[in-house]
C-alpha positions, 0 to 999 in steps of 0.5 A: 511579220512586220504587220503582226508586230504591228498590230501586237504593239498597237494593241499593247499601248491601247491596253496601257492606255486603257489601265491609266484611264479607267484604273486610278484607283489601282495606282501599283496595277496601272504603273506596273502595267503602264511601264511593262508595256512601254519597256516591250515598245521599247525592245522592239524599237532596238530590235527593228531599229538594229535590223532596218537602220542600215537599210533606210534611205533618206535621214533627217537632215530635210523633210524630204530626207525624213519622208524617204526614211519612212519609205521603207516599211521597217523604219515606218514600223520602228517610227510607229513603236516610237511614238507608241512608247513615248506617247504612253510614256507621257501619258504614265507621267501626266498621271503621275503628276496630276496625283502630286498636284492632288488634280482629280483623275477625272479632270485629267481624262480629257488631257489623256485622250489627246495624248492619245490621239495627238501627243504634244497637244494632249501634254500641253492640254495637261500642263494649261490645266495644272496652271489652271489649278496652280493660279487658283492656290495661295501660294501661287508664286505668279507675277505680282500684278496677276496674283493681285488679279487672282486675288479678286476671284481666281476661278475667272482670271485663271480661266480668262488667262487659260484663253488668252494663252491659246492666242499664241498657237492660234496665231501661228495657225493664222500664219500657216493658214491660208484658207479662206471662209467668208473673205477672211482667214479661218483663224480670224473668228477663234482669235477675236473670240479667244481675246473677247472670252479672256477679256469678258471673264477678266471683267467679271472677276475685276468686278466681283468683289464689289459684291458682298460675301454673302451674295459670293455664297450663293447660287447666283454668285456661283453662277456668274463664275461658272455660268460664264466659265463653262459656255465660254470653253465650250464655245471656244472649243466648238468654234476652234474645231470647226475652224480646224475644218476650215467650216463655219461655226455660226451660221451652219445648218449643213447637217442636222448635227451642226444645226444641233451644235449651233443652236447649243452655241445660242444656249451657251451664249444666252447663259454666259451673257446672263452672268453679267446680269447675276453679278449686277444684282449682286452689287446692287444689293450690296450696301457699302459706302466704301465703292463710289456711288457714281462708279458703282452706278456705272458698273452695274448699269454696263453690266445690265446692259451687256446682258439686255443688249447681248441677248437682243442682239444674239436673238437678232443675229441667230435669227438672221441668215447671217450676219451680213445684210445685202449683196456684197460685192467681189473682194468686199473691203472690211474693217481690218482685225473687226472684219466689219464690211465697208460696202454693206450692213453688218450686224456684229457692229451692234453686237460689239457695242452691246457685249462691250458695254460692261467695260465701256461703260464702268471706264466711263464712270471711273472717269466721271466719279473723278473729275463730274462731282456731284453730277457725276451720276447725271452723267454716267446715266447720260453716257449709258442711254447715248451708248444704249443710242448708239448700239441701236443706231448702228442696228438699224443702219445695218438692217437698211443694208449700210456700212459703218465706215462706207467707202 
């Protein structure tokens, strides 16, 4: 009997999910069917609790007590119905709230699938999606500073906020998980990419208004936005997926699928890095006296350098068997947070400098515009050339199997 109840309830819950996901236009039908199934699951749950609660061992005072409680098959079955009913209820809530927020149904399908599979993860994903939609609306009542950033380019800023918000659960995973990959915690790479990609999108958003409205309305102007957001999201999802499995995302050719996905990651990195050059084109085409010429030169130079140096470094990294050059000693000492080796060469050093040129060079340009006066443009050119030289020097150093900061 218990097995039959399990099969029927699981099939009923699956039917409810299919209605929610596949029949968005049949609103009344999906609402009626899903609510009816939830009610039936709740009634069955009530009956199971009445029969098995007094017979089950354990309780809720400790994890061991909970484990003992679910050793009783009847209590375990009741817990399964509890899970089915509440997850379906959450799915129904997501559909209803998304309709009120005028979110396209297709956009919440991933959240519904995640709710079906992992419950709270799907609900959290939906809340993140809704936050993204709300932040893009002019009437959103968020913090003043964030609203000012959103005014520069809402899609890029909202995506950056989402990426940076991922840092919190990833930090918790870092603390809870002691698995190591390449001598570091498996969650260190997602942390670094969440931060780096969030900063990258914020940088593009900050410079976006420097291009005129004519450029922003073109396909190239829209590429700056979505050519950065979509590959960034795909890359981050894949990195998190591999980290959760305790596997490498980069240089992973363990299976044909893994090798193909790694190649797709490379293409995605090429696309998102190209967004910087596209924005540089837009700013270069914009003729205005409202922007300080020294600062404008620095912004264009930094964006172009990030694209060119980033692509070159990416090709070198992608063509190498790994980011390390040389034979690492046992218990290799690394630079804190960054993870760069202090005993052998590390190609990631020059790559780091390459992709952050679009922040560092404009920052110098802002200082040069304020303090160097008429020679500011010359100072920017000299600084940019020096930065390129430093990036290439660290690349040569790594190729020679020499660490940036030797012991």
